[in-house]
MARMAR-166056 format. One record per residue (C-alpha): x, y, z; residue number from 1; residue in one letter. Coordinates in steps of 0.05 Angstrom, whole numbers, plus 32768, in hexadecimal, padded with zeros to 4 digits. Layout:
+------+------+------+-----+---------+
|    x |    y |    z | num | residuo |
+------+------+------+-----+---------+
|    X |    Y |    Z | NUM |       a |
...
+------+------+------+-----+---------+
//
This chain:
+------+------+------+-----+---------+
|    x |    y |    z | num | residuo |
+------+------+------+-----+---------+
| 842B | 6F5F | 6CF3 |   1 |       m |
| 8421 | 6F6F | 6D3A |   2 |       r |
| 83F5 | 6FA8 | 6D52 |   3 |       i |
| 8432 | 6FC0 | 6D76 |   4 |       s |
| 8454 | 6FCD | 6D33 |   5 |       d |
| 8419 | 6FF7 | 6D18 |   6 |       i |
| 841D | 7042 | 6D20 |   7 |       q |
| 83D9 | 705B | 6D1F |   8 |       i |
| 83AE | 7090 | 6D43 |   9 |       r |
| 8362 | 708E | 6D50 |  10 |       d |
| 835D | 7042 | 6D45 |  11 |       p |
| 8315 | 702C | 6D2F |  12 |       f |
| 8308 | 6FE1 | 6D2D |  13 |       v |
| 82D0 | 6FC0 | 6D05 |  14 |       v |
| 82C4 | 6F75 | 6D07 |  15 |       r |
| 82A8 | 6F59 | 6CC9 |  16 |       e |
| 82A8 | 6F15 | 6CA5 |  17 |       d |
| 82CD | 6EF7 | 6CE0 |  18 |       g |
| 8309 | 6F26 | 6CDE |  19 |       r |
| 831B | 6F68 | 6CFD |  20 |       y |
| 8328 | 6FA5 | 6CD7 |  21 |       y |
| 8353 | 6FDE | 6CF4 |  22 |       l |
| 834C | 7022 | 6CD8 |  23 |       f |
| 836C | 7062 | 6CF4 |  24 |       g |
| 8395 | 70A0 | 6CE4 |  25 |       s |
| 83CC | 707F | 6CBE |  26 |       t |
| 83F9 | 70B4 | 6CA3 |  27 |       d |
| 843C | 70B2 | 6CC2 |  28 |       k |
| 8434 | 70FD | 6CD6 |  29 |       n |
| 83EB | 7114 | 6CD5 |  30 |       i |
| 83FD | 7159 | 6CED |  31 |       w |
| 8426 | 7174 | 6CB5 |  32 |       e |
| 842D | 7169 | 6C68 |  33 |       g |
| 8400 | 714B | 6C33 |  34 |       k |
| 83D4 | 7116 | 6C44 |  35 |       g |
| 83DA | 70CF | 6C27 |  36 |       i |
| 8399 | 70B1 | 6C3C |  37 |       g |
| 8381 | 707A | 6C6C |  38 |       f |
| 8397 | 7035 | 6C6F |  39 |       d |
| 8373 | 6FFA | 6C8D |  40 |       v |
| 8391 | 6FBA | 6CAE |  41 |       y |
| 8370 | 6F72 | 6CB1 |  42 |       a |
| 8378 | 6F41 | 6CE5 |  43 |       s |
| 839A | 6F03 | 6CD1 |  44 |       v |
| 8367 | 6EDA | 6CF5 |  45 |       t |
| 8320 | 6EE7 | 6D17 |  46 |       g |
| 8327 | 6EB6 | 6D51 |  47 |       t |
| 8358 | 6EA4 | 6D84 |  48 |       g |
| 8390 | 6ECB | 6DAC |  49 |       p |
| 83AE | 6EEC | 6D6A |  50 |       e |
| 836E | 6F05 | 6D52 |  51 |       a |
| 837A | 6F4B | 6D6F |  52 |       l |
| 83C4 | 6F4C | 6D6C |  53 |       t |
| 83D8 | 6F33 | 6D27 |  54 |       d |
| 83C7 | 6F5B | 6CE7 |  55 |       f |
| 83D6 | 6F5E | 6CA0 |  56 |       e |
| 83DD | 6F9C | 6C74 |  57 |       g |
| 83DA | 6FD5 | 6C6E |  58 |       p |
| 83A5 | 6FDA | 6C38 |  59 |       f |
| 8392 | 701C | 6C19 |  60 |       p |
| 834A | 702E | 6C2E |  61 |       a |
| 8349 | 7075 | 6C15 |  62 |       f |
| 8376 | 709D | 6BE7 |  63 |       r |
| 8363 | 70E1 | 6BD5 |  64 |       p |
| 834C | 70EA | 6B8D |  65 |       p |
| 8363 | 7121 | 6B5F |  66 |       e |
| 8344 | 7163 | 6B75 |  67 |       g |
| 832F | 7147 | 6BB8 |  68 |       f |
| 8317 | 7183 | 6BE6 |  69 |       w |
| 834F | 7176 | 6C19 |  70 |       s |
| 8397 | 7163 | 6C18 |  71 |       e |
| 83AC | 7168 | 6C63 |  72 |       t |
| 8395 | 7151 | 6CA7 |  73 |       n |
| 837B | 710B | 6C95 |  74 |       f |
| 8362 | 70F7 | 6CD9 |  75 |       w |
| 8338 | 70C6 | 6D00 |  76 |       a |
| 8313 | 709B | 6CCE |  77 |       p |
| 82D8 | 7070 | 6CE8 |  78 |       e |
| 82B5 | 703E | 6CBD |  79 |       v |
| 826B | 702C | 6CC6 |  80 |       h |
| 823A | 6FFE | 6CA3 |  81 |       r |
| 81F8 | 701D | 6C91 |  82 |       y |
| 81C0 | 7008 | 6C64 |  83 |       c |
| 81F1 | 6FD5 | 6C47 |  84 |       g |
| 8229 | 7002 | 6C35 |  85 |       s |
| 826A | 7014 | 6C5A |  86 |       c |
| 8275 | 705E | 6C69 |  87 |       y |
| 82B3 | 7081 | 6C83 |  88 |       m |
| 82AE | 70BF | 6CB0 |  89 |       f |
| 82F0 | 70E3 | 6CB3 |  90 |       a |
| 8312 | 7127 | 6CBE |  91 |       t |
| 8331 | 7150 | 6C88 |  92 |       f |
| 834B | 7198 | 6C86 |  93 |       k |
| 8329 | 71BE | 6C4B |  94 |       t |
| 8357 | 71DA | 6C0F |  95 |       r |
| 832C | 721C | 6C14 |  96 |       e |
| 8324 | 723C | 6C54 |  97 |       g |
| 8353 | 720B | 6C75 |  98 |       g |
| 8321 | 71F2 | 6CAA |  99 |       r |
| 8319 | 71AD | 6CC2 | 100 |       r |
| 82DA | 7186 | 6CB8 | 101 |       g |
| 82BF | 7140 | 6CB6 | 102 |       t |
| 82B0 | 7125 | 6C73 | 103 |       g |
| 828C | 70E2 | 6C5F | 104 |       i |
| 82A8 | 70B1 | 6C2F | 105 |       l |
| 8286 | 7071 | 6C13 | 106 |       k |
| 82A0 | 7030 | 6BFD | 107 |       s |
| 827D | 7005 | 6BC6 | 108 |       e |
| 82AA | 6FC8 | 6BD1 | 109 |       s |
| 82A1 | 6FB6 | 6C19 | 110 |       g |
| 82C4 | 6FC5 | 6C5A | 111 |       i |
| 830C | 6FCF | 6C42 | 112 |       k |
| 82F9 | 7001 | 6C0E | 113 |       g |
| 830F | 7022 | 6BE7 | 114 |       p |
| 82E7 | 705C | 6C02 | 115 |       y |
| 82D6 | 709B | 6BD3 | 116 |       a |
| 82BA | 70DE | 6BE4 | 117 |       p |
| 826E | 70DE | 6BF3 | 118 |       w |
| 825C | 7115 | 6C1F | 119 |       g |
| 8247 | 715E | 6C0A | 120 |       l |
| 824B | 71A0 | 6C2E | 121 |       d |
| 820F | 71CA | 6C39 | 122 |       a |
| 8214 | 71E9 | 6BF3 | 123 |       g |
| 8211 | 71A2 | 6BD4 | 124 |       g |
| 825C | 719F | 6BBF | 125 |       a |
| 828A | 716A | 6BD3 | 126 |       p |
| 82AA | 717F | 6C17 | 127 |       g |
| 82A1 | 7176 | 6C61 | 128 |       p |
| 8259 | 7165 | 6C78 | 129 |       v |
| 8267 | 718C | 6CBD | 130 |       t |
| 8251 | 71D6 | 6CB9 | 131 |       p |
| 8277 | 7208 | 6C8E | 132 |       a |
| 82A2 | 7238 | 6CB5 | 133 |       g |
| 82A6 | 7209 | 6CF1 | 134 |       w |
| 82E6 | 71E9 | 6D06 | 135 |       e |
| 82CE | 71A0 | 6D12 | 136 |       c |
| 82EE | 715B | 6D15 | 137 |       l |
| 82E2 | 7113 | 6D2B | 138 |       d |
| 829B | 7103 | 6D11 | 139 |       g |
| 827E | 70C3 | 6D25 | 140 |       t |
| 823B | 70A2 | 6D12 | 141 |       f |
| 81FE | 7093 | 6D3B | 142 |       f |
| 81B9 | 7080 | 6D25 | 143 |       v |
| 817D | 7090 | 6D55 | 144 |       e |
| 8133 | 7080 | 6D44 | 145 |       e |
| 8148 | 7072 | 6CFA | 146 |       e |
| 816A | 70B8 | 6CF5 | 147 |       t |
| 81B4 | 70BA | 6CE5 | 148 |       p |
| 81E0 | 70E9 | 6D0A | 149 |       y |
| 8227 | 7103 | 6D09 | 150 |       m |
| 8242 | 7110 | 6D4E | 151 |       v |
| 8280 | 713C | 6D49 | 152 |       f |
| 82AD | 716C | 6D6C | 153 |       c |
| 82B0 | 71B8 | 6D62 | 154 |       r |
| 82F9 | 71C8 | 6D6E | 155 |       e |
| 8313 | 71EF | 6DAC | 156 |       w |
| 8341 | 7218 | 6D7C | 157 |       q |
| 8301 | 723A | 6D62 | 158 |       q |
| 82D3 | 7239 | 6DA1 | 159 |       v |
| 8304 | 7235 | 6DDA | 160 |       g |
| 82DA | 7203 | 6E02 | 161 |       d |
| 82D5 | 71CA | 6DD2 | 162 |       g |
| 8290 | 71B0 | 6DC0 | 163 |       q |
| 8270 | 716C | 6DAD | 164 |       i |
| 8234 | 7175 | 6D7F | 165 |       c |
| 8203 | 7149 | 6D59 | 166 |       a |
| 81E9 | 7153 | 6D15 | 167 |       m |
| 81B3 | 7130 | 6CF1 | 168 |       p |
| 81C2 | 7113 | 6CAB | 169 |       l |
| 819D | 7105 | 6C6C | 170 |       t |
| 818A | 70BA | 6C65 | 171 |       r |
| 81BE | 70B1 | 6C2F | 172 |       d |
| 81F4 | 70D0 | 6C5D | 173 |       l |
| 8206 | 7105 | 6C29 | 174 |       r |
| 81F5 | 7143 | 6C52 | 175 |       q |
| 81E0 | 7161 | 6C92 | 176 |       a |
| 8192 | 7167 | 6C96 | 177 |       s |
| 8190 | 719B | 6CCB | 178 |       a |
| 81BB | 71C4 | 6CF7 | 179 |       a |
| 81E9 | 71A6 | 6D2C | 180 |       p |
| 81D4 | 71A4 | 6D74 | 181 |       r |
| 8208 | 71AF | 6DAC | 182 |       l |
| 8207 | 7176 | 6DDF | 183 |       l |
| 823B | 718C | 6E10 | 184 |       f |
| 827E | 71B1 | 6E19 | 185 |       r |
| 82C2 | 7193 | 6E2D | 186 |       a |
| 82C4 | 71BE | 6E6D | 187 |       s |
| 8286 | 719B | 6E88 | 188 |       e |
| 82AF | 715C | 6E97 | 189 |       a |
| 82D3 | 7160 | 6EDC | 190 |       p |
| 830F | 7138 | 6EC0 | 191 |       w |
| 831D | 7166 | 6E86 | 192 |       a |
| 8352 | 719B | 6E92 | 193 |       y |
| 8363 | 71DC | 6E6D | 194 |       e |
| 839A | 71DA | 6E39 | 195 |       l |
| 83D9 | 71F2 | 6E54 | 196 |       q |
| 83F9 | 722D | 6E32 | 197 |       g |
| 83B9 | 7240 | 6E0E | 198 |       r |
| 8385 | 7275 | 6E17 | 199 |       a |
| 835D | 726A | 6E56 | 200 |       p |
| 8320 | 7242 | 6E4E | 201 |       g |
| 833F | 7214 | 6E18 | 202 |       s |
| 8324 | 71CD | 6E1D | 203 |       y |
| 832A | 7195 | 6DEB | 204 |       v |
| 82F5 | 7166 | 6DD3 | 205 |       t |
| 830A | 712D | 6DA5 | 206 |       d |
| 82F0 | 70E9 | 6D8E | 207 |       g |
| 82A9 | 70E2 | 6DA0 | 208 |       p |
| 828C | 7098 | 6D9A | 209 |       f |
| 8247 | 7081 | 6DAE | 210 |       m |
| 823B | 7041 | 6DD3 | 211 |       h |
| 81F7 | 7025 | 6DE6 | 212 |       r |
| 8203 | 6FF5 | 6E27 | 213 |       t |
| 81DB | 6FB5 | 6E2A | 214 |       g |
| 81A9 | 6FD3 | 6E5B | 215 |       d |
| 819B | 700C | 6E2B | 216 |       g |
| 81C8 | 7044 | 6E46 | 217 |       a |
| 81E3 | 7072 | 6E15 | 218 |       l |
| 822A | 7085 | 6E20 | 219 |       l |
| 825B | 70AD | 6DFC | 220 |       m |
| 82A8 | 70A4 | 6DFD | 221 |       l |
| 82D1 | 70E6 | 6DEE | 222 |       w |
| 8318 | 70FD | 6DFA | 223 |       s |
| 833B | 713A | 6E18 | 224 |       s |
| 8376 | 714B | 6E3E | 225 |       f |
| 8374 | 7139 | 6E89 | 226 |       g |
| 83A0 | 7148 | 6EC6 | 227 |       k |
| 83E8 | 7151 | 6EB9 | 228 |       g |
| 83DD | 715A | 6E6B | 229 |       g |
| 83CC | 710E | 6E61 | 230 |       n |
| 839F | 70FC | 6E24 | 231 |       y |
| 8360 | 70DC | 6E43 | 232 |       c |
| 831D | 70BB | 6E34 | 233 |       i |
| 82E2 | 70C8 | 6E5C | 234 |       g |
| 8297 | 70B7 | 6E54 | 235 |       t |
| 8256 | 70DC | 6E55 | 236 |       a |
| 8210 | 70C2 | 6E61 | 237 |       r |
| 81D1 | 70D9 | 6E46 | 238 |       s |
| 81A0 | 70E3 | 6E7D | 239 |       q |
| 8165 | 70D2 | 6E51 | 240 |       n |
| 8184 | 709D | 6E27 | 241 |       g |
| 8180 | 70C6 | 6DE4 | 242 |       t |
| 81B3 | 70EB | 6DBD | 243 |       l |
| 819A | 7132 | 6DD1 | 244 |       t |
| 81A6 | 7122 | 6E19 | 245 |       g |
| 81B2 | 7146 | 6E49 | 246 |       p |
| 81F4 | 7126 | 6E53 | 247 |       w |
| 8219 | 711A | 6E95 | 248 |       t |
| 8262 | 7113 | 6E9A | 249 |       q |
| 828A | 70DF | 6EC0 | 250 |       s |
| 82B2 | 70F9 | 6EFA | 251 |       g |
| 82F2 | 70D6 | 6EE8 | 252 |       n |
| 830F | 70C2 | 6EA4 | 253 |       p |
| 8306 | 707B | 6E8B | 254 |       l |
| 834F | 707B | 6E74 | 255 |       y |
| 8384 | 70AC | 6E86 | 256 |       d |
| 83C6 | 7090 | 6E73 | 257 |       s |
| 83D5 | 70BC | 6E38 | 258 |       d |
| 83A9 | 7093 | 6E06 | 259 |       g |
| 8366 | 70A8 | 6DE6 | 260 |       g |
| 8339 | 70B2 | 6DAA | 261 |       h |
| 8312 | 7070 | 6DBE | 262 |       g |
| 82DD | 7044 | 6DA0 | 263 |       m |
| 82BB | 7007 | 6DB5 | 264 |       i |
| 82B6 | 6FC3 | 6D91 | 265 |       f |
| 82A6 | 6F79 | 6DA3 | 266 |       r |
| 82D2 | 6F3C | 6D95 | 267 |       d |
| 82B9 | 6EFD | 6D79 | 268 |       e |
| 82A0 | 6EE7 | 6DBE | 269 |       k |
| 827B | 6F25 | 6DCB | 270 |       g |
| 82B0 | 6F44 | 6DFC | 271 |       t |
| 82B3 | 6F8F | 6DF7 | 272 |       l |
| 82F6 | 6FB3 | 6DEC | 273 |       y |
| 8309 | 6FF9 | 6DEA | 274 |       l |
| 8338 | 700C | 6DB1 | 275 |       a |
| 8367 | 7047 | 6DBC | 276 |       i |
| 83A9 | 7060 | 6DA7 | 277 |       h |
| 83E0 | 706B | 6DD9 | 278 |       r |
| 840F | 7090 | 6DE4 | 279 |       p |
| 83F4 | 70D0 | 6DC8 | 280 |       n |
| 8436 | 70E4 | 6DA6 | 281 |       k |
| 8449 | 70DE | 6D5E | 282 |       t |
| 8468 | 70AF | 6D44 | 283 |       p |
| 8463 | 7082 | 6D85 | 284 |       l |
| 8416 | 7078 | 6D87 | 285 |       e |
| 83FF | 7031 | 6D81 | 286 |       r |
| 83BA | 700E | 6D84 | 287 |       p |
| 83A8 | 6FED | 6DC5 | 288 |       i |
| 8366 | 6FC7 | 6DDA | 289 |       f |
| 8350 | 6FC7 | 6E20 | 290 |       v |
| 8317 | 6F96 | 6E35 | 291 |       e |
| 82D9 | 6FBB | 6E51 | 292 |       l |
| 829D | 6FA2 | 6E7D | 293 |       t |
| 8258 | 6FC2 | 6E86 | 294 |       e |
| 8234 | 6FCB | 6EC5 | 295 |       k |
| 81F7 | 6FF4 | 6EDA | 296 |       n |
| 81FA | 701A | 6E97 | 297 |       g |
| 8248 | 702C | 6E9D | 298 |       m |
| 8286 | 7011 | 6E7E | 299 |       i |
| 82C3 | 6FFD | 6EA5 | 300 |       m |
| 830B | 6FE9 | 6E90 | 301 |       l |
| 8325 | 6FA4 | 6E9D | 302 |       q |
| 836C | 6FBD | 6E9F | 303 |       e |
| 838C | 6F77 | 6EA8 | 304 |       g |
| 8374 | 6F66 | 6E62 | 305 |       n |
| 8398 | 6F97 | 6E31 | 306 |       i |
| 83A9 | 6F82 | 6DEA | 307 |       v |
| 83E7 | 6FA8 | 6DD1 | 308 |       s |
+------+------+------+-----+---------+
//
C-alpha cells in the first residue's frame, strides 16, 4: 500500500536489514475508547523511488496482555536498538489514577516485535517509568556518556506551561535511576502560542526527538501550536552540546503547515528525512517525509522533496 493510504499519527521510522519500518499511533481513534495496540508497516523494498512510498502490513507490534496496566490512549511508540535488543517507548493512560505516562516495552524477536511490557514504576511494579503523579507523554530515548535517558513531556494539562524534562534510566532500561531535570518550558519558544480557549499561560509540549548533527551540535525537535492554531515543529539547540543545556529555541518553526510530532532518519544513501503526520486531525492524518539538510549546526527543510 502507499503511505497516503496509511492512517497514522506520530510516525517513527527505523531502517534495519535493508528495509524501512514505520511505527506510530495506529488505533483508528486514539482519543477515545479501548486501545488496540500498535502496528508496524514494512517497506516493500529498501532501495529506489518506492522505498519510502510502498509498504506492506500492518503487522501487530504490540497487543496488551491480560492485566496490562493501561487500556486507553496508546500513543506515539518509538523503537530504539540498545545493547543488542529493541525497546519501544510509548505513552499510555494508567488504569489506576488515570494519568498518562511513558512505558517501556521490549522485543525478544527483533525490530517487528512482538513487544512486551518491560518498564517498572518507582515502586518496582509494571507501569509508567515517568514519575508517579505526573501527567507525561511522548518519551524518547537518548544516550550520553554511556548513560541512557528518557526525554519526555510533562503535560500542559497539569502544569499549564508544558515542560520537556530529561530523566536518567538504569542500564537495563527498566526504571528511572534519578529524578527528572527540567530542560525548558514551551513558552520559551517565540514560535509557540498559547492554546486558545484555555486558561491563560497554557502552552503545549509534544514529541521531543534528539538529533546530533554532523558537526556535533545537539538539537531537539519538539511540537506545539503556533500562529493561527496550526500544529508545528520547532527546534532547540543545546548551547554546550550536552543534554542538560542550556537550550536555545529557534525563532521560527521548522515546519508550520499543520503537521508535527517529528523524528529524523536517514535513507539508504544517507540523506536525512523528517517524518511527521499531516494534517493534525483524526482520521485524516498521514505520514509524510521531508528531506533535510544540515548547515552550521542547524537543520533546514528541502521542501521541494516531500514524500507523501
